[in-house]
BADOSE-615045 format. One record per residue: residue in three letters; z, x, y of N, C-alpha, C in turn. Coordinates in steps of 0.05 Angstrom, whole numbers, padded with zeros to 5 digits, always signed. Layout:
BEGIN
alaZXYZXYZXY;...
% end
This chain:
BEGIN
met+01345-00546+00011+01337-00556+00000+01314-00562-00014;leu+01298-00565-00030+01283-00579-00037+01284-00600-00039;val+01258-00619-00026+01250-00642-00038+01235-00645-00048;val+01224-00657-00078+01208-00664-00090+01188-00692-00084;ala+01175-00691-00081+01163-00736-00083+01167-00741-00115;ile+01173-00759-00112+01180-00777-00144+01154-00779-00146;gly+01134-00787-00165+01107-00778-00170+01097-00764-00179;leu+01104-00743-00170+01088-00720-00159+01092-00696-00188;gln+01099-00689-00204+01121-00670-00224+01100-00686-00252;ser+01113-00697-00258+01111-00713-00279+01089-00735-00290;gly+01077-00742-00277+01057-00768-00264+01081-00791-00264;phe+01105-00791-00270+01125-00814-00277+01148-00807-00264;glu+01162-00805-00242+01185-00806-00228+01208-00827-00230;val+01231-00829-00229+01254-00852-00221+01274-00838-00220;ser+01284-00853-00195+01294-00842-00171+01320-00855-00172;glu+01346-00846-00173+01366-00870-00155+01368-00880-00122;leu+01375-00899-00123+01373-00911-00093+01402-00916-00092;asp+01419-00919-00064+01456-00938-00056+01458-00956-00074;asp+01477-00962-00083+01483-00995-00091+01487-01008-00066;leu+01482-01036-00059+01493-01046-00034+01502-01071-00046;thr+01527-01066-00024+01551-01091-00028+01550-01107+00000;ser+01526-01099+00016+01533-01116+00044+01497-01122+00052;ala+01503-01132+00072+01472-01127+00084+01455-01102+00091;gly+01446-01091+00080+01444-01065+00102+01408-01048+00092;val+01410-01021+00091+01387-01015+00074+01400-00985+00053;thr+01395-00978+00030+01388-00955+00012+01384-00932+00030;ser+01389-00907+00026+01370-00888+00030+01342-00887+00016;ser+01330-00873+00034+01296-00868+00029+01287-00847+00018;val+01274-00852-00005+01264-00830-00014+01237-00830-00016;gln+01226-00804-00019+01198-00787-00025+01185-00803-00045;thr+01159-00803-00034+01145-00808-00061+01116-00805-00061;ala+01100-00778-00075+01065-00781-00089+01059-00795-00102;gly+01064-00821-00103+01050-00837-00112+01035-00867-00111;val+01037-00882-00121+01009-00898-00102+01024-00919-00125;asp+01033-00925-00147+01040-00949-00159+01074-00936-00168;leu+01079-00968-00152+01109-00962-00160+01132-00981-00185;leu+01148-00982-00185+01167-00997-00205+01200-00993-00186;phe+01202-01012-00174+01225-01024-00172+01248-01038-00185;gln+01259-01015-00201+01284-01043-00217+01311-01045-00199;val+01312-01075-00212+01342-01083-00191+01355-01089-00207;thr+01377-01086-00211+01402-01094-00230+01428-01112-00204;val+01433-01132-00205+01450-01154-00191+01471-01162-00212;ser+01500-01153-00196+01525-01153-00210+01539-01176-00187;ser+01554-01197-00198+01572-01208-00184+01561-01226-00162;ile+01533-01232-00182+01520-01258-00150+01536-01283-00154;gly+01540-01299-00119+01538-01319-00129+01531-01341-00122;thr+01506-01345-00095+01485-01367-00110+01453-01351-00107;asn+01444-01333-00085+01432-01312-00082+01425-01288-00073;val+01424-01271-00074+01414-01238-00056+01384-01248-00046;val+01375-01240-00026+01344-01233-00030+01335-01204-00012;val+01323-01186-00015+01327-01165-00011+01291-01156-00009;arg+01288-01130+00007+01266-01131+00011+01251-01096+00008;phe+01214-01104-00014+01220-01070-00014+01204-01053+00013;glu+01221-01033+00022+01204-01032+00041+01182-01000+00043;gly+01169-00994+00054+01152-00967+00049+01152-00959+00085;ser+01151-00934+00088+01154-00916+00115+01131-00894+00113;leu+01124-00890+00140+01105-00856+00130+01109-00834+00145;asp+01136-00844+00155+01147-00821+00172+01177-00820+00166;asp+01198-00835+00151+01219-00836+00137+01232-00850+00171;thr+01222-00858+00185+01247-00867+00217+01229-00905+00212;asn+01209-00914+00213+01190-00939+00222+01188-00944+00183;phe+01194-00971+00180+01191-00983+00161+01188-01016+00172;phe+01174-01014+00138+01154-01038+00142+01149-01051+00114;asn+01155-01083+00108+01156-01098+00086+01145-01088+00069;leu+01130-01072+00043+01117-01072+00025+01100-01098+00020;asp+01106-01117+00018+01098-01135+00006+01075-01147+00042;gln+01050-01152+00034+01036-01161+00053+01036-01179+00057;asp+01034-01204+00050+01061-01230+00063+01080-01226+00078;glu+01090-01207+00082+01120-01205+00099+01145-01227+00078;leu+01126-01229+00055+01154-01240+00039+01171-01235+00031;asp+01205-01244+00031+01226-01221+00018+01224-01234-00012;thr+01249-01226-00029+01248-01232-00057+01278-01243-00056;thr+01273-01274-00064+01307-01288-00073+01314-01273-00097;ile+01326-01270-00108+01342-01269-00139+01375-01278-00140;thr+01378-01305-00160+01390-01322-00167+01409-01323-00179;ala+01402-01304-00191+01428-01296-00228+01434-01268-00229;asn+01446-01271-00240+01466-01227-00248+01433-01215-00265;gly+01434-01186-00266+01413-01185-00282+01389-01160-00279;thr+01379-01152-00287+01360-01134-00279+01335-01144-00280;arg+01320-01136-00251+01291-01147-00263+01276-01117-00241;gly+01248-01128-00256+01230-01104-00251+01211-01121-00221;phe+01207-01097-00205+01183-01110-00193+01151-01079-00190;ala+01130-01087-00193+01124-01065-00205+01088-01080-00173;leu+01093-01053-00150+01078-01052-00128+01058-01033-00142;asn+01036-01038-00140+01010-01018-00150+00983-01016-00134;gly+00980-01001-00123+00955-00988-00108+00979-00995-00078;cys+00997-00980-00069+01010-00972-00050+01022-00953-00039;pro+00996-00935-00024+01010-00908-00025+01022-00915+00007;thr+01050-00900-00002+01070-00892+00011+01075-00878+00015;lys+01089-00864+00039+01110-00826+00035+01130-00847+00031;tyr+01156-00858+00043+01180-00874+00037+01182-00882+00024;val+01209-00897+00005+01216-00925+00004+01232-00924+00003;arg+01253-00949+00001+01277-00954-00003+01284-00991-00006;leu+01308-00997-00012+01310-01031-00007+01326-01035+00006;arg+01311-01058+00021+01346-01072+00039+01349-01096+00026;leu+01376-01100+00030+01384-01128+00021+01390-01138+00055;val+01376-01158+00056+01374-01165+00066+01387-01186+00075;ser+01407-01214+00052+01432-01224+00053+01444-01231+00032;ile+01460-01245+00031+01483-01257+00011+01491-01275+00010;ser+01487-01289-00004+01497-01325-00001+01521-01326-00023;gly+01548-01322-00020+01567-01334-00047+01568-01294-00062;gly+01595-01303-00070+01608-01293-00089+01609-01264-00064;thr+01607-01239-00075+01612-01206-00073+01599-01199-00100;pro+01565-01189-00090+01550-01181-00111+01545-01153-00097;thr+01540-01138-00115+01530-01118-00124+01499-01103-00141;val+01487-01093-00111+01455-01089-00122+01450-01059-00118;ala+01447-01045-00154+01430-01024-00156+01404-01023-00155;thr+01385-01002-00150+01360-00999-00146+01360-00976-00153;lys+01330-00976-00171+01317-00950-00180+01283-00943-00167;val+01278-00925-00168+01249-00937-00163+01238-00914-00178;gly+01209-00911-00192+01191-00902-00201+01167-00904-00186;ala+01163-00882-00190+01126-00870-00185+01105-00854-00190;ala+01082-00871-00191+01061-00857-00209+01048-00853-00197;
% end
């Protein structure tokens, strides 16, 4: 199977990641871009969910894409966009760090240019 990195073909491609309903990580997607946009949609939230945008150079060892090592707390249902500019990384994924209340679903798409 040929894997084409998002951000390599037309200048901006989008890939859908796995939906998460418990703490864990999505599958990763290869990217050729340095500008990333994560679209995160949360439904059935209780109090909050905490997510982390992760990158890797080898698709094995992942790190927080936030330079300050901060995670992102989401407190309401809905769709949000998170732009990461000038972030050259080969693979990206989303980590659902924790859930506080409810039975939320976290759906994620990532675009790269």
